[in-house]
N, C-alpha and C positions, 0 to 999 in steps of 0.2 A: 928909794927904794936898790937891792938891789936884785939884778937879774942874770939867772943863767941857762943859759942852751941846753933843751933836755933831748932836744929830736927834731931833725927835718931832712926836706925833704931831695937838698943837694947840698955843696959847700960853697953856696954863693949866699950873701946878703937880702938876695931878693929872693928866698923859697919861703912857700908855707914850712913856720916852725913854732916851736910851744917852748918856751922858754918859764923854767919857774922861779917866785918870785920869793926876798925872805919875808913874803907877812901872810906865805900859805896859799900863795895865785899863782892861777898860770894865767896865761900871756900869749896870745894865738896870733901867728903872723900869714897871712892870708887874703888873699883879693877880695874888694869889697864888690859885694855882687848888685849887681844892679834888673827892675823888672820883677823884684820877688814879689807885690802885694800884698808887704805886712806889712802894717803900721805898728814901729819900732818908736819909744820916747825919745828923744829928743837929746839924752843925755847916755843912750847905749846908741851901739855901733853891732851889724852883721858882719863877718867874718867867713869866705868858704874856702875850706880846707879838704884835699884831699882824704878818703877815706884811709887811704896807707898809712898816711901822718900819723892818723891814730890807734889803728891798728902794730904798728911799728917800735909806739913807746910803747905799749902794753906791752907786746912782745917783748921788750929792753926791760920791762918791771923798774918803769920810768916815773909813770901816770899809778 
């Protein structure tokens, strides 16, 4: 899978980031939340990202 960085909240590798894949999908890097009270299937995960990350991606016409 080829991954291209689209937008991030900083220039380091450990910040919330959105990536585009060559499979027509997005990958999202963010914090893994605790105590959310949701039942998530074992093959899925939740990732918490700041809304400003999505706003920036939309504003810059990246997604």
